N, C-alpha and C positions, 0 to 999 in steps of 0.2 A: 778111287777116293782114298785119301790117306787115312790111316787109323785115327789120327787126331781129329780130322774133319768128321769121320764117322761117329766118334764119341760126342762131338759137338752137336751133330744132327740128332743123335739119340737123346741127348740131354734136352735139346730144344723140343723134341717130340714129347718127351715125358712132362716137361713144363706146360706144354699146350694141353695135354690130357688133364693135368692137375688143374690148370686154369679153367678148363671146361667144367670140371666137377665143382669148383668153387663158385663159378658163375651160376650154375644150375641151383646150387644151394642158396645163393643170394636172391635169385629170382623167386624161389619158393618161400623164402623167409619174408620177402617184401611183398608177396602176393601180387606180383607184377601182372600176371594174366587177369586177375580180377580188376586191377586198376585200369588196364588197357580196355577191357570189355566194358567197364563201368563208365567210361568217359562218353559212351554213346556217340552222338554226331559231333561232339566237341573235340578239340585237340587234347590228346592225352598229355599227362605231365611229361616234361622233357626227360627227366631222370628215368622214368619207366620205359620210355620209348628208346632211349639210348642203350639201356641195359638189354632190352629185347633185341635190338639190332646187333649189339656185341655178342649176344648168345648165338644168334643165327650165324654170324661170321665165324665165330670160334667153333661152333658145332660143325660147320662145313669143313673147316680145317681138320678138326679132330676125327671126322668120319671119313673124309675123302683123302686128304693129303698125308696125315700122320701114319696110317698103317703102311703105306708105300715107303715113306721115309725110314720108318723103323726097320722094315724088311731090307731096304737097300743098305742101311748102316750095318745091320747084322751080317748080311752077305759079304760086305766089304771087310768087316772084322774077321769073319771066318776065313775068307780068302787070304787075308794077311797072316792068319795063324797057320794055315796049311803050307804056304810058301812065303816065308818072311823075306823081305828085301826085293821081291820080284814085283815090278810095277808094269802095268799095261798102260801105255800111253798112245794116244791117237796121233798120227803124224802121216807123213807122206811115204815113209818106208825107205827113204834115202838116208845114207849115212851123213851126208853133208847138211841135210835139212832143207836143201833147195830142190824143189820139184822141177824136173826138166825132162825133156825127151831127147832121145838120140837123134842124130842128124837124119833127116829124111822120113821120120816117123811122126811128124807133127800132124795136127788135125786141121791145119789151115788149108783152104782151097783157093788162096789168092793167086797162085800161079796158073790156074786154069783160065783159059780165055775162050771166047766164042767166035773166033775169027772165021 
């Protein structure tokens, strides 16, 4: 992960955590739990229901996804600080970028017959 991408992931993670805090505060201020429970068998107000669904989704992201994203971004930034300019890229390991095999070493069994 490039340092710029790591910083973007880190910033997005912090925005998600801040959004979670704001949403919890909005729900507490609006007494959303009381409104949802007070609706009884009837349909709850759409605003309270949407706020509750948004909190569940944002809480899932904040608890499950964000810690891993933060750790990955910090690890990438630390690796970049330890060895600047060195990139690990996934590839085939060939200098030309074309994955091939030497003559006679293929995995094909087309030449075998059952005569």
